[in-house]
N, C-alpha and C positions, 0 to 999 in steps of 0.2 A: 915090557914089551906094549905099545898103547894099543888100546880096543880100537875096532875100526870107526868107532865115533870119533874118536880123539883126533884122528885122521882126517875127518870131513872139515873143511875150512869153507867159510862163506863169511860175505860182508856186503851191506846194506847202507844206503848213503846214497844224498842227492852230489854228484859232482861238482860242490861249489870251492873248490881250492881257487887258490889265490891265482893260480897259474892259468886255469880256467876262466876266470874272470879277467885278467888282464888281456887273454886272447882274446874275447867275447869285445872288450871295451875297443881294441886297437883293430880288429877287424870290422866295427862298425864306426868308428873313428876315418880307417883309409874309406871305407864305400862312401863316406858324410864329407872326406875331402875332396874326392874326385867329383863329386856329382856339385859340390860349391863351386870349384873352377871352372866345371862345365856349364851351369846353370845358373849360378848365383848363392845366395845366402839361402834363400827360401827353399831351393832344390837341394840343397847341403843338410837342412832341418828336417825334410820330409823322408829324403834318402835314410839320414839317420833313424828316424822315428820305424821305419819298415825294416831296416838290419836287424836293429837290437828286438823288435820284434817275431821276426826268423830266427834268431839267433838263440832269443830265450825259448821258442817254440821247439829248435831242434836240441838244447841242453834238457829242456823237460822231459822230451821223448827219450832220451838217453837214461835220464833218471830213474824213468818210469820201466824201462828196462832192467835196471840193476835191481830196482827194488822186488818188482816181479820174480827174477832170478833168486833173490833174498829168501823171497815169500817161499818159494819152493823149495829153496834148502832147507829152511827151518821143517817143513812138513817132512824132509829127510831124515832131519836128524831126529824127529819123532819115530819114525820108521824103524830107522838104523839102531835106535835106542832100545825098539822092542825085540830084533834080530839079534842084536848085542845079549840081553838077558835070556833068550832062547839059545843062545851058543853058550852060555854058562860064563859070562863074564859077572865080574863082580859087582853088583848092584849099586851099592853107595859108591865105588869109582865111576862107574857109567853114568849114571843119574845126575851128577856132579860134573862130569865135563859136559853133558849134553846140556845143563843149566848154563856152565859159563859160554860156550858155545852160543845159545839164543839170547844170553845177555850182551855180549857183545856185539849182536846184530842191531843194534839201532833203538830208537822208537817208534817203529812202525807197530801200528794196532795191530796188524795180525801177527807179529813177530813176540809183543806183549802177551796175544792170546795163547799165543803156543805155550809158553813160559809158563803162565797161570794156567794150562789144561795139565799141564805137568806135574807142576807142584800139586795140584788137588788130584792128580791120578795118583801120585805119591804118597797122599795122605789116605785117600782111602785104601790102597793097600796095605799101609799100617794099621790101621784101625780094624777091619774089616777083613782081612789075610787074603784077600782077591789077588791073583798072580798080575802082576804089574804089566806082564808085557799083555797081555790081553786087554787090561782098562787102555795100553797106549795103543795099539791097535784100532779100538773104537775111537779112541781120540784123533790119531792120524785121520779116519776116516771123515769123522765128522768136521775135521778142519781142511779136507780137500773138498768136502762138499761146497764149503764156506767160499774158499778158492774159486769153482764152478761157478757159484752164484755170482761173484765179482765181476770173474771174467766176461758171463753172459751179458750183464748191464755194459761193461765197458765196451762191448762190441754194438750194444744198442745205441751208445750215445756216439759214436763214430760217425753216424751220417750227422748229427747235428754240429759236431768239431766241423766237418766237413764244410758241411754250407754257412758257418761261420767264414771259415777260409775262404770260399767262395764269394764271399758277399763284401769281405777286406781286398778282393783283388777285383771287384768291378769297376772303382774308380780309373783303375789302372787301363782298363778295358774301354773305358768313356775317353779317354782321353787321347788312347788310339784312333778311336773313330771319329774323333774330332780331326785329327790328322787325314784320314780316310776322305773327308768330304772337303779337305782342303783348306780348314781353319789353323790357326795359331794357337790351342789351347795354353801351349807353355808361356807363350806372354804374357795372357791374359791371368795365368793362375801364379806365374814369379815372378813376373815385374809389374804389377799393381797392386794396390794397398787391397783393395775387396778380392782380387783373387787370392792373395797371400793368406788374408784372415779365412777365408773359405778352406784353401789347402789345409791350412795346419787346422783349421775347426774340423775337416772332416777325418784329418788323421788322429786328433784324441778320440774323436766318438767311435772310429774304428777300433782302437786299443781298446776301448769302454767296453764296447761289444765284445770282443775276444774274451778280453778278462772276464766278462759278466759270464759268457758263455762258457770257459773255462772251468769257472768255480763249480756252476751250476753242475757241469760234469761230474767234476772231483769230487762234489758232496754226493750226487747218486750214487756213485761206486764207492766212496766210502761206509752208507750208508746199506749197501747190499753186503758189505762184511761186519 
């Protein structure tokens, strides 16, 4: 009969399957195609850029949710192993199953840390005779503290991410304001060389700003863990 630990299954990873990539590119292409028909080549290029940025952000958010769930499941594996040992499950088999579950979780830093702590706890238990279940309780408590710190930092970086997204949308508001004042900003931006250069240059700068902000926030969250 399988132990409780063997029945816990979880996976981690960024959803980068070929199908997801094809869907993303196709959706961005449709948006760009419609914009090209309605406003010309420059409009299509700008729409393609915004569509790719938006779809990339949505995929990254989904990947972060998957990774967070897997990190939580990794902690549950450690806690479940301690409970299994107290219930009388054979230590060798239970530990090996937990190691396989953690090893299958991917290369996330927190999961590697949990696997390393599990190995260290087993070594300490073998050398000193300390109860492995008690050691695993301490390991789980420490790792959950790390996760709480990580979640706190992630919450603090939400404001920076939101500000970057708002700044990226301000040019759209500027175009709307131009229409409200009776001007034709679409003609200047999409059908003149200086306007096209400004529109494409602004798109590149916005992408660079969003990428840099995301990199800084991600680095801060990773340092917290």
